[in-house]
ROKE-231209 format. One line per 8 residues: number of its first residue (from 1); their letters; for each residue x, y, z of C-alpha. Coordinates in nm, 2 decimals, always signed. Layout:
N
NUM> a> X:Y:Z  ...
***
This chain:
505
1> mknlvgyq> +3.56:+1.04:+1.10  +3.58:+1.40:+1.14  +3.31:+1.48:+0.88  +3.08:+1.24:+1.02  +2.81:+1.32:+1.26  +2.49:+1.15:+1.41  +2.39:+0.85:+1.26  +2.67:+0.82:+1.00
9> wlskkynv> +2.92:+0.86:+1.29  +2.76:+0.60:+1.50  +2.73:+0.37:+1.19  +3.10:+0.40:+1.13  +3.22:+0.37:+1.49  +3.00:+0.07:+1.56  +3.02:-0.09:+1.22  +2.62:-0.09:+1.20
17> spvqsfef> +2.46:-0.06:+0.86  +2.09:-0.04:+0.81  +1.89:-0.17:+0.51  +1.70:+0.16:+0.48  +1.90:+0.46:+0.41  +1.95:+0.76:+0.64  +1.72:+1.06:+0.55  +1.87:+1.39:+0.69
25> ksisdqag> +1.73:+1.73:+0.73  +1.97:+2.00:+0.66  +2.23:+2.03:+0.93  +2.39:+2.38:+1.00  +2.75:+2.42:+1.08  +2.65:+2.55:+1.44  +2.48:+2.21:+1.51  +2.81:+2.03:+1.51
33> knrsdtls> +3.01:+2.31:+1.68  +3.06:+2.17:+2.02  +3.10:+1.80:+1.90  +3.23:+1.54:+2.13  +3.30:+1.20:+1.98  +3.11:+1.00:+2.24  +2.80:+0.77:+2.21  +2.60:+1.02:+2.39
41> whitfalk> +2.68:+1.32:+2.19  +2.61:+1.16:+1.85  +2.28:+0.98:+1.96  +2.17:+1.32:+2.09  +2.27:+1.48:+1.77  +2.09:+1.21:+1.56  +1.76:+1.23:+1.76  +1.78:+1.60:+1.76
49> hegihlef> +1.87:+1.68:+1.41  +1.81:+1.37:+1.20  +1.49:+1.21:+1.32  +1.40:+0.86:+1.44  +1.55:+0.57:+1.25  +1.42:+0.29:+1.43  +1.59:+0.01:+1.24  +1.92:+0.15:+1.28
57> lnrlfkvi> +1.87:+0.23:+1.66  +1.75:-0.12:+1.72  +2.07:-0.26:+1.56  +2.30:+0.00:+1.74  +2.17:-0.10:+2.08  +2.24:-0.46:+2.03  +2.61:-0.38:+1.98  +2.69:-0.11:+2.22
65> eetdlvdw> +2.80:-0.16:+2.57  +2.50:-0.12:+2.80  +2.72:+0.04:+3.06  +2.80:+0.33:+2.81  +2.43:+0.40:+2.78  +2.38:+0.36:+3.15  +2.68:+0.60:+3.24  +2.53:+0.87:+3.00
73> insepsgq> +2.17:+0.84:+3.14  +2.31:+0.86:+3.51  +2.51:+1.17:+3.42  +2.20:+1.35:+3.29  +1.90:+1.17:+3.42  +1.67:+1.45:+3.33  +1.79:+1.50:+2.98  +1.52:+1.45:+2.71
81> yarragfl> +1.74:+1.26:+2.46  +1.90:+1.03:+2.74  +1.55:+0.96:+2.86  +1.43:+0.87:+2.49  +1.72:+0.66:+2.43  +1.66:+0.47:+2.77  +1.30:+0.42:+2.68  +1.40:+0.29:+2.33
89> yewfadks> +1.65:+0.06:+2.45  +1.41:-0.10:+2.70  +1.12:-0.10:+2.43  +1.34:-0.27:+2.18  +1.50:-0.53:+2.43  +1.19:-0.57:+2.64  +1.42:-0.58:+2.94  +1.54:-0.31:+3.20
97> lecpgvkv> +1.86:-0.12:+3.20  +2.06:-0.14:+3.53  +1.97:+0.24:+3.63  +1.70:+0.40:+3.83  +1.53:+0.57:+3.56  +1.37:+0.92:+3.61  +1.19:+1.02:+3.93  +1.07:+1.38:+3.85
105> gnyidmid> +0.99:+1.60:+3.54  +0.74:+1.66:+3.27  +0.66:+1.37:+3.04  +0.80:+1.42:+2.69  +0.68:+1.27:+2.36  +0.89:+0.98:+2.23  +0.87:+1.12:+1.88  +0.76:+1.46:+1.74
113> sdsyftsd> +0.39:+1.44:+1.62  +0.45:+1.73:+1.40  +0.72:+1.54:+1.21  +0.58:+1.19:+1.24  +0.26:+1.01:+1.20  +0.19:+0.90:+1.56  -0.04:+0.70:+1.78  -0.35:+0.90:+1.89
121> spsnnsrw> -0.37:+0.71:+2.21  -0.02:+0.74:+2.37  +0.06:+0.58:+2.70  +0.28:+0.73:+2.98  +0.60:+0.53:+3.07  +0.66:+0.65:+3.43  +1.02:+0.49:+3.44  +1.15:+0.73:+3.18
129> rvrdnlpg> +0.85:+0.99:+3.21  +0.81:+0.94:+2.82  +0.49:+0.95:+2.66  +0.49:+0.66:+2.42  +0.33:+0.79:+2.11  +0.49:+0.53:+1.86  +0.24:+0.42:+1.61  +0.32:+0.04:+1.66
137> trdycpmv> +0.47:-0.21:+1.89  +0.82:-0.36:+1.93  +0.70:-0.63:+1.71  +0.61:-0.41:+1.43  +0.62:-0.03:+1.42  +0.60:+0.13:+1.06  +0.72:+0.49:+1.06  +0.60:+0.77:+0.82
145> frtravca> +0.77:+1.12:+0.81  +0.52:+1.39:+0.75  +0.66:+1.54:+0.44  +0.46:+1.81:+0.25  +0.32:+1.52:+0.03  +0.23:+1.31:+0.33  +0.04:+1.61:+0.50  -0.15:+1.65:+0.17
153> aeaydcgk> -0.22:+1.28:+0.18  -0.36:+1.31:+0.53  -0.59:+1.60:+0.41  -0.72:+1.41:+0.11  -1.07:+1.35:+0.15  -1.19:+1.04:-0.06  -1.56:+1.08:+0.05  -1.58:+1.44:-0.06
161> eikaleme> -1.42:+1.36:-0.40  -1.68:+1.08:-0.45  -1.96:+1.31:-0.36  -1.84:+1.57:-0.61  -1.88:+1.29:-0.87  -2.22:+1.21:-0.75  -2.33:+1.57:-0.79  -2.17:+1.55:-1.15
169> fgedllrr> -2.31:+1.24:-1.27  -2.60:+1.14:-1.03  -2.60:+0.91:-0.74  -2.78:+0.62:-0.91  -2.54:+0.64:-1.23  -2.23:+0.63:-1.02  -2.34:+0.36:-0.79  -2.42:+0.15:-1.09
177> ssvwlsik> -2.08:+0.22:-1.24  -1.93:+0.08:-0.91  -2.07:-0.27:-1.00  -1.84:-0.28:-1.31  -1.56:-0.11:-1.13  -1.56:-0.41:-0.88  -1.49:-0.64:-1.16  -1.25:-0.41:-1.31
185> esmasfai> -1.05:-0.40:-0.99  -1.03:-0.76:-0.95  -0.92:-0.82:-1.33  -0.66:-0.55:-1.29  -0.54:-0.69:-0.96  -0.48:-1.03:-1.13  -0.29:-0.85:-1.42  -0.07:-0.69:-1.16
193> eredkfid> +0.05:-1.03:-1.07  +0.06:-1.15:-1.44  -0.25:-1.36:-1.39  -0.51:-1.17:-1.62  -0.65:-1.47:-1.81  -0.87:-1.60:-1.51  -1.21:-1.45:-1.53  -1.38:-1.67:-1.27
201> rakrfaaa> -1.11:-1.59:-1.02  -1.14:-1.22:-1.09  -1.52:-1.25:-1.03  -1.46:-1.42:-0.69  -1.22:-1.15:-0.59  -1.48:-0.89:-0.68  -1.74:-1.07:-0.49  -1.52:-1.10:-0.18
209> merycgfy> -1.44:-0.73:-0.22  -1.80:-0.64:-0.22  -1.89:-0.88:+0.08  -1.60:-0.83:+0.32  -1.49:-0.47:+0.27  -1.54:-0.30:+0.62  -1.67:-0.64:+0.75  -1.42:-0.74:+1.00
217> sdplnnea> -1.31:-0.53:+1.31  -0.97:-0.67:+1.26  -0.92:-0.82:+0.92  -0.57:-0.94:+1.02  -0.64:-1.19:+1.29  -0.57:-1.55:+1.18  -0.94:-1.65:+1.14  -1.04:-1.35:+0.93
225> itelqkei> -0.73:-1.34:+0.71  -0.77:-1.73:+0.64  -1.15:-1.68:+0.55  -1.06:-1.38:+0.33  -0.80:-1.58:+0.16  -1.02:-1.88:+0.09  -1.29:-1.65:-0.04  -1.04:-1.51:-0.30
233> lgpqalhy> -0.86:-1.80:-0.39  -1.14:-2.04:-0.40  -1.19:-2.41:-0.29  -0.90:-2.54:-0.53  -0.59:-2.36:-0.36  -0.32:-2.58:-0.25  -0.26:-2.41:+0.09  -0.47:-2.18:+0.31
241> girkspif> -0.38:-1.99:+0.64  -0.07:-1.84:+0.77  +0.23:-1.99:+0.62  +0.48:-2.21:+0.81  +0.75:-2.22:+0.54  +1.01:-1.99:+0.38  +0.88:-1.78:+0.09  +1.03:-1.54:-0.15
249> vgesgsdy> +0.91:-1.32:-0.44  +1.06:-1.40:-0.78  +1.06:-1.59:-1.10  +1.26:-1.82:-1.32  +1.47:-1.70:-1.59  +1.47:-1.85:-1.95  +1.75:-2.10:-1.81  +1.52:-2.19:-1.52
257> tprvyyia> +1.75:-2.01:-1.26  +1.55:-1.84:-0.98  +1.56:-1.47:-0.97  +1.49:-1.35:-0.60  +1.34:-1.01:-0.58  +1.24:-1.02:-0.21  +1.26:-1.27:+0.09  +0.98:-1.27:+0.33
265> pdwrstes> +1.02:-1.29:+0.71  +1.06:-1.62:+0.88  +0.73:-1.77:+0.93  +0.78:-1.79:+1.30  +0.77:-1.41:+1.30  +0.47:-1.35:+1.08  +0.19:-1.37:+1.35  +0.37:-1.13:+1.59
273> mlaglsaf> +0.42:-0.88:+1.31  +0.07:-0.90:+1.19  -0.03:-0.86:+1.55  +0.18:-0.53:+1.55  +0.02:-0.41:+1.24  -0.32:-0.47:+1.40  -0.19:-0.26:+1.69  -0.10:+0.00:+1.47
281> sektkyqs> -0.45:+0.01:+1.32  -0.60:+0.03:+1.68  -0.33:+0.29:+1.80  -0.39:+0.54:+1.50  -0.79:+0.48:+1.44  -0.87:+0.85:+1.45  -0.60:+0.95:+1.21  -0.58:+0.98:+0.83
289> avvraaim> -0.75:+0.69:+0.66  -0.53:+0.73:+0.35  -0.21:+0.69:+0.57  -0.36:+0.41:+0.76  -0.47:+0.22:+0.42  -0.11:+0.26:+0.28  +0.05:+0.11:+0.58  -0.19:-0.18:+0.63
297> sfgfvyih> -0.17:-0.26:+0.26  +0.22:-0.23:+0.22  +0.29:-0.36:+0.56  +0.09:-0.68:+0.48  +0.26:-0.75:+0.13  +0.61:-0.70:+0.29  +0.53:-0.93:+0.59  +0.39:-1.17:+0.32
305> pmtdgngr> +0.22:-1.41:+0.57  +0.03:-1.63:+0.32  +0.18:-1.89:+0.09  -0.06:-1.75:-0.18  -0.29:-1.45:-0.25  -0.08:-1.18:-0.05  -0.08:-0.92:-0.34  -0.47:-0.95:-0.37
313> lsrflvnd> -0.52:-0.94:+0.00  -0.29:-0.63:+0.04  -0.49:-0.44:-0.23  -0.81:-0.56:-0.05  -0.69:-0.40:+0.27  -0.67:-0.05:+0.11  -1.05:-0.05:+0.04  -1.13:-0.23:+0.37
321> mlrrdgai> -0.95:+0.04:+0.56  -1.10:+0.32:+0.37  -1.44:+0.17:+0.42  -1.39:+0.09:+0.79  -1.28:+0.45:+0.84  -1.57:+0.58:+0.67  -1.36:+0.75:+0.40  -1.56:+0.58:+0.11
329> pdpfilpi> -1.93:+0.49:+0.14  -2.08:+0.15:+0.07  -2.10:+0.02:-0.20  -1.81:+0.20:-0.36  -1.49:+0.00:-0.44  -1.20:+0.22:-0.55  -1.03:+0.04:-0.85  -0.68:+0.10:-0.75
337> saaimssp> -0.54:-0.18:-0.93  -0.72:-0.06:-1.25  -0.54:+0.28:-1.19  -0.20:+0.11:-1.14  -0.26:-0.10:-1.47  -0.39:+0.22:-1.66  -0.06:+0.28:-1.83  +0.29:+0.13:-1.85
345> knrktydq> +0.40:+0.43:-1.67  +0.19:+0.38:-1.38  +0.27:+0.00:-1.37  +0.63:+0.08:-1.36  +0.56:+0.34:-1.07  +0.41:+0.05:-0.87  +0.70:-0.17:-0.91  +0.93:+0.12:-0.83
353> imdvfskp> +0.75:+0.17:-0.50  +0.77:-0.19:-0.41  +1.14:-0.17:-0.47  +1.18:+0.12:-0.20  +1.20:-0.14:+0.06  +1.29:-0.47:-0.12  +1.57:-0.34:-0.34  +1.80:-0.23:-0.06
361> fmlhyrdn> +1.68:-0.52:+0.14  +1.80:-0.76:-0.12  +2.12:-0.56:-0.19  +2.20:-0.58:+0.18  +2.15:-0.96:+0.21  +2.25:-1.05:-0.13  +2.53:-1.29:+0.01  +2.30:-1.45:+0.27
369> yefgedki> +2.07:-1.68:+0.07  +2.13:-1.98:-0.16  +1.92:-2.26:-0.32  +1.98:-2.62:-0.22  +1.81:-2.93:-0.13  +1.43:-2.95:-0.18  +1.24:-3.00:+0.16  +0.88:-2.99:+0.28
377> aidgvhyd> +0.78:-2.76:+0.56  +0.54:-2.86:+0.81  +0.25:-2.68:+0.62  +0.33:-2.91:+0.34  +0.50:-2.65:+0.12  +0.80:-2.75:-0.08  +1.11:-2.51:-0.06  +1.46:-2.50:-0.15
385> iyfdayed> +1.56:-2.15:-0.05  +1.79:-2.11:+0.26  +1.83:-1.77:+0.42  +2.09:-1.74:+0.71  +1.99:-1.38:+0.84  +1.64:-1.40:+0.97  +1.73:-1.26:+1.29  +1.94:-0.99:+1.17
393> ansawryp> +1.67:-0.89:+0.91  +1.41:-0.85:+1.17  +1.55:-0.50:+1.24  +1.44:-0.39:+0.88  +1.12:-0.60:+0.86  +1.00:-0.48:+1.21  +1.07:-0.11:+1.15  +0.99:-0.01:+0.79
401> dftkhvey> +0.97:+0.35:+0.67  +0.66:+0.39:+0.46  +0.68:+0.75:+0.39  +0.71:+0.71:+0.01  +0.43:+0.43:+0.00  +0.19:+0.68:+0.16  +0.27:+0.94:-0.09  +0.22:+0.69:-0.36
409> ladilelt> -0.11:+0.57:-0.25  -0.24:+0.93:-0.22  -0.15:+1.00:-0.58  -0.31:+0.66:-0.70  -0.64:+0.73:-0.51  -0.64:+1.06:-0.66  -0.60:+0.91:-1.01  -0.86:+0.65:-0.93
417> insemrne> -1.13:+0.88:-0.83  -1.06:+1.14:-1.08  -0.98:+0.93:-1.37  -1.09:+0.56:-1.34  -1.43:+0.64:-1.17  -1.49:+0.95:-1.36  -1.42:+0.78:-1.69  -1.65:+0.49:-1.61
425> agylrnln> -1.93:+0.71:-1.49  -1.89:+0.92:-1.81  -1.90:+0.61:-2.03  -2.22:+0.50:-1.86  -2.38:+0.83:-1.89  -2.30:+0.85:-2.27  -2.41:+0.50:-2.32  -2.75:+0.58:-2.15
433> karcgike> -2.77:+0.88:-2.39  -2.70:+0.67:-2.70  -2.91:+0.38:-2.59  -3.22:+0.62:-2.51  -3.17:+0.82:-2.84  -3.15:+0.50:-3.05  -3.47:+0.35:-2.89  -3.65:+0.65:-3.02
441> fiegpnkd> -3.67:+0.48:-3.36  -3.55:+0.11:-3.29  -3.69:-0.14:-3.05  -3.47:-0.39:-2.89  -3.32:-0.52:-2.57  -3.03:-0.32:-2.41  -2.77:-0.58:-2.48  -2.86:-0.56:-2.86
449> idriirsi> -2.86:-0.17:-2.85  -2.53:-0.18:-2.66  -2.39:-0.41:-2.91  -2.47:-0.16:-3.19  -2.33:+0.13:-3.00  -1.99:-0.03:-2.93  -1.97:-0.17:-3.28  -2.00:+0.18:-3.41
457> idndykis> -1.75:+0.33:-3.17  -1.50:+0.06:-3.25  -1.55:+0.10:-3.63  -1.46:+0.47:-3.63  -1.82:+0.58:-3.60  -1.94:+0.38:-3.90  -2.17:+0.09:-3.94  -1.98:-0.22:-4.06
465> nklkkefe> -2.11:-0.48:-4.30  -2.11:-0.73:-4.02  -2.34:-0.52:-3.81  -2.58:-0.46:-4.11  -2.61:-0.85:-4.15  -2.66:-0.89:-3.78  -2.93:-0.60:-3.77  -3.10:-0.57:-4.11
473> lllapdia> -3.28:-0.25:-3.99  -2.94:-0.07:-4.03  -2.95:-0.15:-4.41  -3.20:+0.15:-4.43  -2.97:+0.47:-4.49  -3.21:+0.70:-4.28  -3.21:+0.46:-3.99  -2.84:+0.41:-4.02
481> nsvievvl> -2.75:+0.78:-4.04  -2.97:+0.84:-3.73  -2.82:+0.59:-3.52  -2.47:+0.73:-3.61  -2.58:+1.08:-3.53  -2.71:+0.98:-3.18  -2.41:+0.79:-3.10  -2.19:+1.08:-3.22
489> rayaviid> -2.39:+1.33:-3.01  -2.39:+1.11:-2.70  -2.01:+1.07:-2.69  -1.96:+1.44:-2.81  -1.76:+1.33:-3.11  -1.69:+1.62:-3.36  -1.65:+1.52:-3.72  -1.41:+1.74:-3.91
497> dddgqlpq> -1.55:+1.70:-4.26  -1.55:+1.99:-4.52  -1.91:+1.92:-4.63  -2.03:+1.87:-4.28  -2.16:+1.53:-4.36  -2.20:+1.24:-4.14  -1.96:+0.93:-4.19  -2.11:+0.70:-4.45
505> p> -2.31:+0.41:-4.29
***
């Protein structure tokens, strides 16, 4: 173990392996010069040089001898790393160590706010003279390391970007485009879950997005989340409310053998985890809306508290948090699902970001589940999966690192606003231009004019025989050419013909 220091030494020494990998900063030779292979030296080294790995520390403090920790603290009662270790031990275990704590000295932050996303309302722990600025609770505390990309995400101003679009396209046109974007978002959200054929459900989801985004002060309490689920799923769902049964994310192969991609926490833990996620929302309410939205969304989907609708609810929470934080104005809905589904590459990236936590989790616990007898849980749900490591897995479920998820959401928001919203507003602007131009010489309702425009675009800017049969006015060459010219100009299409002639009608 000579070449191991900090977390790696502690992992090897105490046979403790976390689900989430260690992310180290560069460590100089000087840092390990006066090493001492003791618990105190390596915890100090880890906290000083390698950051805060809550999952690992929670696991470690369950297996070390409490007296070893007490002896260290008593030997340097004013030491900042001993104090942090003492505070964390008691924070995790919700019980006191057999030592007097700290009587004097300045308060120190539990975690470095320059390095981590922290609570903006820290509380002082007088026993250790530690300022508790952790962003969550012992039941659920997501962590985000302030990488360069995360700092950029914190600075990203959704409202400013939307305002720029309003300046470019006009407030009325952009707001009208938001109506279709709400439907588009819900359709894409179903497509993510391979349920893209259900138009009525998509419309229901869109209506729920419009009505409830920013509506609840705490959308995660039992009453609110159940109401949201009912609005999204409709009256014919099999189950509503917080689940009381085991659940996993997966599918059946061609041989009907279940493939498990992720196992969710024990249902008896979900309410406390949701309460911890709500506490995170309260403890960070003056900080970046983008970071908060990412943690609310991904935190919810990994907790997976409902029998059905978890994915849609998690994507609802992105817009809900942005709306509640004033980052996006009413009535805009950011079509993030549409951005995710906009290309195979973007869809693959979404799957990859979900795997950041679920893949190592399933690798770690690959031997801890099996399928067996079909049983009925107390909420009436049938289940046949049996997982024997719920208590052990709580260390991972309760203390996830969402750094990559925050970086991902920031990229998706930028793509959503500057691609999806811009394209939709541009489409409506061009449609309006074409519609107004055609009405200079053809009278008709908007739906018929729009039908003509769409047909011409879909037919390579030519008028099809089918369209001529539907609208006999287009049989006249002069009118047909005029209509084509209007559409070409509205959509800024350049025809590369040697003679400069328009396409034949």
